[in-house]
C-alpha positions in Angstrom: 63.4 110.4 137.7 65.6 111.7 140.4 67.4 110.0 143.3 66.6 107.7 145.0 64.4 106.2 142.1 67.3 106.6 139.7 70.4 105.0 140.9 73.1 104.9 138.2 75.3 102.6 140.3 72.8 99.7 140.0 74.2 98.7 136.7 77.8 99.0 137.9 77.7 96.5 140.7 79.4 93.5 139.0 81.7 93.0 136.0 79.0 91.0 134.2 76.5 93.9 134.6 79.0 96.4 133.4 79.8 94.2 130.4 76.2 93.8 129.5 75.6 97.6 129.2 78.9 98.6 127.8 78.5 101.0 124.9 81.9 100.7 123.3 84.0 97.6 122.7 87.5 97.2 121.4 88.4 93.8 119.9 91.7 92.6 118.4 90.1 92.7 114.9 89.7 96.5 115.3 93.5 96.9 115.6 96.1 97.5 112.8 99.8 96.8 113.6 102.4 99.0 111.9 105.6 97.3 110.7 108.9 98.9 109.6 110.6 96.8 106.9 114.3 97.0 106.3 116.9 95.1 104.2 118.7 92.1 105.4 118.1 88.7 107.0 117.3 88.1 110.7 117.3 91.8 111.4 115.3 92.9 114.5 116.7 96.4 115.3 115.2 98.2 118.3 113.8 101.7 117.9 115.3 103.5 120.9 112.5 106.0 121.3 109.7 103.3 121.0 110.2 100.4 123.4 109.0 97.2 121.9 109.1 98.5 118.3 111.7 97.2 115.8 113.0 97.7 112.3 112.4 94.2 110.8 113.9 92.4 107.9 111.3 90.7 105.7 111.8 87.2 107.3 111.2 88.7 110.7 108.2 90.7 109.5 106.6 87.4 108.3 107.1 86.0 111.8 105.4 89.1 113.2 102.6 88.7 110.8 102.0 85.1 111.8 101.8 86.1 115.4 99.5 89.0 114.5 97.2 86.6 112.7 97.1 84.2 115.6 96.2 87.1 117.9 93.3 88.0 115.7 94.5 91.5 114.6 92.7 93.2 111.8 95.8 93.9 109.7 99.2 95.4 109.1 100.3 98.8 108.0 103.7 98.6 106.1 106.5 101.2 106.0 109.8 100.8 104.3 113.4 101.7 105.0 115.2 101.5 101.6 118.9 100.6 101.0 119.4 104.0 99.4 117.6 107.2 98.9 117.5 109.9 96.2 115.9 113.2 95.4 112.7 111.7 94.0 112.3 108.8 96.4 112.5 106.2 93.6 112.6 103.3 96.2 108.9 104.0 96.9 107.8 103.0 93.4 110.5 100.5 92.6 108.9 97.1 91.7 111.7 95.5 93.8 111.5 98.1 96.7 111.5 97.0 100.3 107.7 97.3 100.8 107.0 95.5 97.5 109.3 92.7 98.5 107.6 92.5 101.9 104.2 92.4 100.3 105.1 89.5 98.1 106.5 87.6 101.1 103.6 88.3 103.3 101.1 87.4 100.6 102.9 84.0 100.3 102.5 83.4 104.0 99.5 81.8 105.8 99.0 85.0 107.7 97.8 86.9 104.7 94.5 84.9 104.7 93.6 86.5 108.1 95.2 90.0 107.8 94.5 93.0 105.7 97.8 94.3 104.2 97.9 98.1 104.0 100.8 99.8 102.3 101.6 103.4 103.2 101.9 105.6 100.1 104.4 108.4 100.7 107.9 109.4 99.7 109.4 110.7 102.9 111.2 107.5 103.9 112.7 107.3 100.4 113.8 110.8 99.6 117.3 112.0 100.5 115.8 115.3 101.8 113.1 113.6 103.9 110.1 115.5 102.5 107.0 113.9 101.1 107.4 114.9 97.5 109.6 116.5 94.8 111.4 119.6 96.2 112.1 122.6 94.1 113.8 126.0 94.6 111.7 129.1 94.5 112.3 132.8 95.0 111.3 132.3 98.6 113.5 129.3 99.2 112.3 125.7 98.7 108.9 124.1 98.4 107.4 120.6 97.8 106.1 120.8 94.2 102.6 119.4 94.5 101.5 118.4 91.0 104.7 116.5 89.8 104.6 114.6 93.1 101.2 113.2 92.3 102.6 111.1 89.5 105.2 109.6 91.8 102.6 108.8 94.4 100.4 107.2 91.8 103.3 105.1 90.6 104.0 104.0 94.2 100.4 102.9 94.7 100.3 100.9 91.5 103.6 99.2 92.3 102.2 98.2 95.7 99.0 96.9 94.2 101.0 94.8 91.7 103.0 93.4 94.7 99.7 92.3 96.4 98.7 95.0 98.8 95.0 94.8 99.9 94.8 98.6 100.5 96.8 101.6 99.6 97.1 104.4 102.2 98.4 107.8 100.9 99.8 109.8 103.8 101.6 112.6 102.0 98.9 115.3 102.2 99.4 116.6 98.6 96.4 118.2 97.1 94.7 115.9 94.6 96.6 112.8 95.4 93.6 110.6 96.0 92.1 111.3 92.6 95.5 110.8 90.9 96.0 107.4 92.7 92.4 106.3 91.9 92.9 107.0 88.2 96.2 105.3 88.1 94.9 102.2 89.9 91.9 102.0 87.6 94.0 102.4 84.5 96.3 99.6 85.7 93.4 97.2 86.3 93.3 97.6 90.1 89.8 99.2 90.3 89.0 97.0 93.2 91.9 98.1 95.4 90.6 100.4 98.1 92.2 103.7 99.1 92.5 104.5 102.8 93.3 108.2 102.8 95.1 110.0 105.6 92.5 112.6 105.0 93.2 114.6 108.2 96.9 114.5 109.0 98.1 117.3 111.3 101.6 118.8 111.5 102.1 117.3 115.0 104.9 117.2 117.6 103.7 113.6 118.3 105.5 112.2 115.2 109.0 112.5 116.6 109.7 108.8 117.5 108.3 107.6 114.1 110.9 109.6 112.3 113.6 107.6 114.0 111.7 104.3 113.3 111.3 105.2 109.6 114.4 107.3 109.2 112.2 110.0 107.6 113.0 113.3 109.4 113.1 116.3 107.0 116.7 117.4 106.4 115.6 121.0 106.3 112.5 123.0 107.1 109.3 121.3 108.3 106.1 119.9 106.8 103.7 122.7 107.8 103.1 123.7 104.2 101.4 120.4 103.5 100.4 118.8 106.8 97.5 120.6 108.6 97.5 123.3 111.2 96.4 121.6 114.5 94.1 124.6 115.2 91.8 123.9 112.2 88.8 121.6 112.6 86.7 123.0 109.8 89.7 122.7 107.4 90.0 119.0 108.4 86.4 118.4 107.5 87.0 120.1 104.1 90.0 117.9 103.5 87.9 114.8 104.3 85.1 115.9 102.0 87.5 116.5 99.1 89.3 113.1 99.5 85.9 111.4 99.5 84.9 113.3 96.4 88.2 112.1 94.7 87.5 108.5 95.5 88.7 107.6 99.0 87.0 104.5 100.3 88.1 105.0 103.9 89.7 107.8 105.9 92.4 107.8 108.5 92.8 110.4 111.2 96.3 111.2 112.6 97.2 111.7 115.4 94.4 110.2 117.5 94.2 111.1 121.2 95.1 114.8 120.8 92.5 115.1 118.1 89.5 113.1 119.4 87.2 116.0 118.6 88.3 115.8 114.9 87.5 112.0 114.9 84.1 112.7 116.3 83.4 115.5 113.8 84.4 113.2 111.0 82.1 110.5 112.3 79.2 112.9 112.2 80.2 114.1 108.7 80.4 110.8 106.9 79.3 107.2 107.0 82.5 105.7 105.5 84.8 103.6 107.6 87.1 105.7 109.8 90.4 104.7 111.2 92.6 106.6 113.7 96.4 106.4 114.1 97.6 106.3 117.7 100.9 107.7 116.6 104.5 107.1 117.9 104.5 110.0 120.3 101.3 108.9 121.9 102.8 105.4 122.3 106.2 106.6 123.6 104.6 109.0 126.0 102.6 106.2 127.6 105.6 103.8 127.6 107.7 106.4 129.4 105.0 106.6 132.1 104.8 102.8 132.3 108.5 102.5 132.8 108.4 104.9 135.7 105.5 103.3 137.3 103.3 106.3 136.9 100.5 104.6 135.1 99.1 101.0 135.2 100.3 99.5 131.9 97.4 97.3 131.1 94.6 99.6 132.1 96.0 102.7 130.5 96.7 100.8 127.2 93.2 99.7 126.9 91.7 102.9 128.1 93.6 104.9 125.5 92.3 102.6 122.8 88.7 102.8 124.2 88.8 106.6 124.0 89.7 106.4 120.3 86.9 103.9 119.5 84.4 105.9 121.6 85.2 109.0 119.6 84.0 107.3 116.5 86.9 105.4 114.9 86.0 102.0 113.5 89.6 100.7 113.6 92.9 101.9 115.2 96.4 101.8 113.9 98.5 101.3 117.1 101.9 100.0 118.2 100.0 98.5 121.2 98.1 96.1 118.9 99.8 92.9 119.9 99.8 93.8 123.6 96.2 94.9 123.6 95.1 91.8 121.7 96.7 89.6 124.5 94.9 91.7 127.2 91.6 91.4 125.4 91.9 87.6 124.9 
């Protein structure tokens, strides 16, 4: 029916009416909080490009986890800053690596009963060259050697599973890594450990602040030969399909807000759980606007998360997780 019979504003008159007919909801349990673990005791080192984000020693990370559990967050995504780096990123799969130590400490805390612990599986934080795999020289220069890297990633996932992670999350974008990790986990007796694959990870300008937080910037070149071209939606859907065929249980889309169309297309493609990573550049961009008074902090934070949920994501990895949970309480 047309106006005046149809008046769309009728259901917008009060907050209770708006809440009753609201189509999309964000809850604290939908949010995953990233943590950057570093060596030491009592370390809480600010990341200059990401206000409110810190490199945390394990004791401080446990305190963060306890607060996250009290706020009702869904889980934590763990990254590591090792004491030393080498060409093959051995700190990633060291049984006493920083993430493995963190997992054991977090599992021993009361927070672990309420939080899903997710371990990022990649080598870039651990390699001396900052790339996500084994680097070799070719006639055309250097390249990341895909197939030998798979074994290192599989070793990393198994070591994290042994340390107690609930989920492994490969973010490297090597071809075939989900299958290699699935086989290694199964062979090691971790057939029930789920894989959350960064199935659609674009070579994005929005990762800049993360590379400070994780000390993972490439020392030469870039990652465009393994992360995806931002122009390619069909290719993203093919990547997702291949990861699911190889055994991914869930998929993660990265970045989030500049790629909402990809999240929506993924939602229409598959029924598996989908997460989206509101990456460092998205967070820092909003924080810069907040500091200048250009945007309302609370409203813009929640609106940004709502847009990601509305596009089809079941859960969101975000540095706003604690702040948002307090706003949603």
